N, C-alpha and C positions, 0 to 999 in steps of 0.2 A: 374253961377253955372256950375261946370265942369260936363261933360257927360262921361260916361264910358260904353263901350260895354262889355257885359259879355257873354261868351259862355255857352250855356245851354245844358242840357241833350239831347235834340233833335238833336243838332249838332253832338253829340258824339254817338248817338244811333247806326249808322252803324258800328262804331268801336268796340262796345261791344256786340251787339246782333247778334247771328248767324242767317242766312237766314231762317233756319227751324222754328224759332219762329214766323216769319211773316205768316206762313201758318196755324199753329194750335198749341194749347198747347201740350206739350209733356214732357217726362222725361228730355229732353235736357234743358228745361227751368228751371228745378230744379237744374241742375248741371252746370249752366252758369259759365264759367271761364272768369274772368276779366283780360284783357291784359293791365296791368298798364303802361308798357313801350310804348305801342301803343297810349294810351290816352295821356301820357306825350308828346309824339312826336307830336300829333295833336294839343295840346295846344301850344307847342313851335312854330309850323308852323303858327298858327293864329297870333302870335306876330311877327314872322319873316316876314310874308307877309303884315304886317300892317293892317290886317283884324280887329284887335282889339288892344287896348292899354294894356289891362289886362284881363285875363280870369281865371276862376276856374271851377272845376267840382267835383261833389260828387256823388258817387254811393253807394246806400244803398241796401243790399241784405239780405234776411232772417232775418230782424230785426236788422241788424248791418251794420255799415260802413265798406265797403270793399275797398274803394278808395277815396282819396282826393288828388287833385293836383291843382297847380296854376302856372301861368306864367305871365310875364309882370308886369306892374305897376298899382297900385290903383291910384297913383298920379304921373305922369311923372315929373311935374315941381319940386316936392319935392323929387323925386327919392325914393318914398315909394312903395315897392313891394306889389303885391297882397298878402293877408293873409287870414287866415280862418275867421277872424272877420271883414274883409273889408265890408263896407256897400256900395252897388252899386244901382244906379238907373237903373231900367230895364223897357223896353217898350214892348208893343204888346205881352202880355203873354196869351191871350185867347186861341190861338191854342195849344201851348205846354201844358197848364194846362188841357184843355179839352182832348187832346190826351193822356196824362198820366192817367187821370181818366177813359177814355174809355178802355185803355189797362189793367188797374187794373180789370175792369169788365170782360174783355175778359179772363184774366188769371183765374178769378173765374168761368169761364164757363157760364156767363150770356148771351152771344151771340156768334155767329160765324162771322168771317169777311165776309163771303160770304152770310150771311143772307140778304134778301131784306130789304131795308130801310122801305118799307111799312109795314113790319111785326110789327114795333114799331111806325111808323108814317103813318097811313093809307092814309093820304092826298097825299102821294107820289106814290100811286098805279096808274096805267094807265097813266104814264107820256108820254108827247108828246115832240117831238124835231123839231127844225126848219129844213125845207127841201127846202129852197129857196122861190121864189115868184111865184104866179100864173100868168095867162095871164093878169090880171088886175093890176099886180104889188103889190098885197097884200101878206103879209107873209103866207106861207103854213106850217102847222104843221102836223106831222104824228106820229103814235104810236112809241115809242122807241123800238129798237130791243130786249132789255132785261131790267129787272128791275134795278134800282139803288141799289147797295149793300153798306153795311157798309164800306167795303174796298174802294169803290169809294169815299165815303165821307171823309175818313181819308187821302186819296191820293189827294184830291181836283180834282178828275177826273169825278165828277158826271155831269158836264156840266152846272153848275149854273153860271150865269153872275154876274159880280161885277159892281158897279158904275152906272152912269147915262145911260139912253138909254132904249129902249123898250125890254121887255123880253116876254117869252111865256105867262106869267100870266097877262101881261099888257093889 
């Protein structure tokens, strides 16, 4: 079965979202201008650099489509270009889908990016962080300098470990 890499909205977010949106909801979010040529150039660059064989992007704003673009091939062997109706197999969508859902809640004013995570998940209050080993060679944990924020979670900078191995909770 052929595999196809598809560029998603998160790859293009820095190209279409002004920096002010990352800080707080504002009137700027209401008047977002989509730079279609810049998105087209980013899609073309993904193909030119062999980062992907075929890509497409769709931007929906205020209940209507404001941009659709594609580049590369849906099937290189058959020389079939990417098209609006191309069916693509995509992987690892948990983070982008969750990120979009969270940003929709943020736009609706349901939370602030600098809210402490513990405001919504009290289990994350009073977090402790690894601070080396004690004289006996055992891990030493101390209170975190500040609470984990929603922004930390979205940027994957909260300090959570992945994979095998001991963690603070182990």
